C-alpha positions as CSV (number, residue, x, y, z in Angstrom):
1,M,72.5,204.7,282.3
2,T,73.4,204.4,286.2
3,K,76.8,204.5,287.7
4,I,76.7,200.8,288.2
5,A,75.8,200.1,284.6
6,V,78.7,202.3,283.6
7,A,81.2,200.5,285.7
8,V,80.2,197.0,284.8
9,V,80.2,197.9,281.0
10,W,83.6,199.3,281.3
11,A,85.0,196.4,283.2
12,L,83.5,193.9,280.6
13,V,84.4,195.8,277.5
14,L,87.6,197.6,278.1
15,A,89.5,195.4,280.5
16,P,93.2,195.3,279.4
17,A,93.8,191.9,281.1
18,V,91.1,190.5,278.4
19,F,92.3,192.2,275.3
20,G,96.1,192.3,276.0
21,Q,97.0,188.5,276.0
22,T,96.6,185.9,273.5
23,Q,98.0,182.6,274.9
24,G,96.9,179.1,273.9
25,R,94.2,178.5,271.5
26,P,92.3,175.2,272.2
27,D,90.3,173.7,269.4
28,Y,86.6,173.9,269.9
29,S,85.9,172.5,266.3
30,G,82.9,170.2,266.4
31,T,79.2,169.8,267.3
32,W,78.4,170.2,271.0
33,A,75.5,168.9,273.0
34,L,74.1,170.5,276.1
35,V,74.6,168.5,279.3
36,E,71.5,169.8,281.3
37,E,72.6,168.3,284.5
38,R,75.6,170.1,284.6
39,S,74.3,173.5,283.4
40,A,72.4,176.2,285.2
41,A,68.6,175.8,285.2
42,G,67.3,176.7,281.8
43,A,70.8,177.5,280.6
44,R,71.4,177.0,277.0
45,T,73.6,179.7,275.8
46,F,73.9,178.3,272.3
47,G,71.0,176.3,272.5
48,K,70.7,172.5,272.8
49,E,73.3,171.9,270.2
50,F,75.7,174.1,268.4
51,R,78.6,173.6,266.1
52,V,82.0,175.4,265.9
53,I,84.4,176.0,263.0
54,Q,87.6,177.1,264.0
55,S,90.4,178.6,261.8
56,P,93.7,180.7,262.7
57,T,91.8,184.0,262.8
58,T,88.1,183.3,263.1
59,V,85.7,181.2,265.3
60,S,82.3,180.6,263.6
61,I,79.6,179.4,266.1
62,E,76.5,178.0,264.1
63,R,73.3,177.6,266.3
64,T,69.6,177.5,266.1
65,T,67.2,180.5,266.7
66,T,63.5,180.9,266.7
67,M,62.2,183.3,264.2
68,T,58.9,185.0,264.8
69,S,56.9,186.6,261.9
70,G,53.4,187.9,261.4
71,A,51.1,188.4,258.4
72,V,47.6,189.3,257.6
73,P,46.0,186.7,255.7
74,P,44.9,187.4,252.0
75,G,41.4,189.3,252.1
76,G,42.1,190.8,255.7
77,G,41.4,189.5,259.3
78,A,43.6,189.1,262.3
79,M,47.2,188.9,261.8
80,V,48.6,185.4,262.0
81,M,52.0,185.0,263.8
82,E,54.2,182.0,262.9
83,R,57.4,180.8,264.9
84,K,60.0,178.9,263.0
85,D,63.4,177.4,264.3
86,V,66.3,178.2,261.7
87,K,70.2,177.5,261.8
88,F,72.5,180.4,261.3
89,S,76.1,180.9,261.7
90,V,78.2,184.0,262.9
91,D,81.9,184.4,262.3
92,Y,83.9,186.0,265.2
93,I,87.3,187.4,264.4
94,D,89.5,186.9,267.4
95,D,91.8,189.8,267.1
96,G,90.5,191.6,270.1
97,A,89.3,194.6,267.8
98,E,85.8,195.8,267.6
99,H,83.7,194.4,264.7
100,Q,80.1,194.3,263.7
101,E,78.4,191.2,264.4
102,V,77.1,190.3,261.1
103,L,74.0,187.8,260.8
104,P,73.4,186.2,257.4
105,A,71.2,188.4,255.0
106,S,68.5,185.5,254.7
107,L,68.4,182.8,257.0
108,P,67.9,179.1,255.6
109,G,64.3,178.1,255.3
110,V,63.1,181.5,256.0
111,S,61.4,183.4,253.1
112,P,61.4,187.4,252.7
113,P,58.3,188.7,254.6
114,P,55.5,189.2,252.3
115,A,53.7,192.6,251.9
116,G,52.0,193.6,255.1
117,A,54.2,191.2,257.4
118,V,56.0,192.2,260.3
119,A,59.2,190.2,261.1
120,S,61.5,190.5,264.0
121,T,65.0,192.0,263.2
122,A,67.9,191.8,265.3
123,P,69.3,195.1,266.9
124,P,72.9,196.3,265.9
125,T,75.5,194.4,267.9
126,T,79.4,194.9,267.9
127,Y,81.6,192.5,269.5
128,R,85.3,192.1,270.6
129,A,87.0,188.5,270.6
130,T,90.2,187.3,271.8
131,W,92.1,184.6,273.7
132,M,93.0,184.7,277.3
133,K,94.7,182.0,279.2
134,G,93.3,179.3,277.2
135,Q,89.7,180.8,277.0
136,L,88.1,182.5,274.1
137,I,86.3,185.7,275.3
138,I,83.6,187.3,273.3
139,I,82.2,190.6,274.6
140,R,79.1,192.0,272.6
141,Q,77.3,195.3,272.8
142,T,73.9,195.6,271.5
143,K,72.2,199.0,270.8
144,M,68.7,200.3,270.2
145,P,67.8,200.1,266.6
146,S,67.0,203.9,266.5
147,E,68.5,207.3,266.1
148,N,69.7,207.5,269.5
149,N,71.7,204.4,269.2
150,A,71.3,204.0,273.2
151,L,73.2,200.9,274.5
152,M,70.7,198.1,275.4
153,S,72.8,195.5,276.8
154,V,76.3,194.0,277.2
155,S,77.2,190.3,277.3
156,R,80.5,188.3,277.9
157,W,80.9,184.8,276.8
158,A,83.9,182.7,278.1
159,L,84.4,179.7,276.5
160,S,87.0,177.1,277.9
161,L,87.6,173.1,277.9
162,D,87.3,171.5,281.4
163,A,89.3,168.4,282.3
164,D,87.1,166.0,280.8
165,G,87.0,167.8,277.5
166,S,83.6,169.3,278.1
167,L,83.1,172.9,276.6
168,V,82.1,175.2,279.1
169,V,80.3,178.4,278.3
170,D,80.2,181.0,281.1
171,S,77.9,184.0,280.0
172,L,77.2,187.2,281.8
173,S,74.6,189.7,280.8
174,V,73.8,193.3,281.7
175,S,70.8,195.1,280.7
176,T,71.2,198.9,280.6
177,L,67.4,199.5,280.3
178,P,65.5,200.3,283.4
179,R,62.1,198.3,283.6
180,A,58.9,200.0,284.2
181,N,58.1,200.2,287.9
182,G,61.1,198.0,288.6
183,P,64.7,198.9,289.7
184,K,66.7,201.3,287.9
185,Q,69.4,198.9,287.0
186,E,69.0,195.1,286.9
187,P,71.9,193.2,288.3
188,P,74.2,191.2,286.2
189,V,73.1,187.6,285.2
190,S,75.6,185.0,285.2
191,V,74.8,181.5,283.6
192,R,76.9,178.4,282.9
193,S,76.2,176.1,280.2
194,V,78.2,172.8,279.8
195,Y,78.3,170.9,276.4
196,K,79.8,167.5,275.4
197,K,81.2,166.8,272.0
198,A,78.5,165.1,269.9
199,Q,80.7,164.6,266.9
C-alpha cells in the first residue's frame, strides 16, 4: 500500500473528530427515492430506492443488489450466467466500535447454488458507525477473501438531512489495490446521492 493510501485510510478510519462525538440524531426512517437531477452523474450509493429502519442503537439499511451466478446445464455445455435483483438489509450498530458487516445468510428469492454453480460472494467487511454533528458516519473496510487478508478498499458514507428534508448521502471510496498498467494508487472517489422521502 502506498503512503497516500495509508494516510487516507488512517484519516478515514481513525479520525477522533468522527468517533469522539455523538450529538443529535435525526430520524432517517422511511423509504427514500433517488433524485437523479440533484445527484452526481450515475450516483446511486444505495440504489434508486432504499429503506431505513432506525432504533436508538442501530440503523438498518435495506436496499437492492444484483446477484450473479452461473451454472453448467444438466448434461454439460457452456456455463449459463444469471443476474437477479434482490433486496437485503444490513444493521449498523452506531456506537463507534468496530463491527463485522453481516449480510443475510440467504437472500430473499435466491436459492442455494446447485452443484457445479459458481456464485459471487461478498468479501469480508468491517465497519464503524457513529453520529457527528447531525450526520450518521459509516466507515467500512473491505479485505481480500484470502489468507493474507489484504485491505482492498475503504469507504465512508455520511448521511444527513438538508433544509428541504432530503437525505443526502456523501460517499468517499479509496481503493488500495493497484491496477495493472495503471497508477500505483487510485485517487479517492467522492460521490453525492440525494434522496427524497417516498413514504
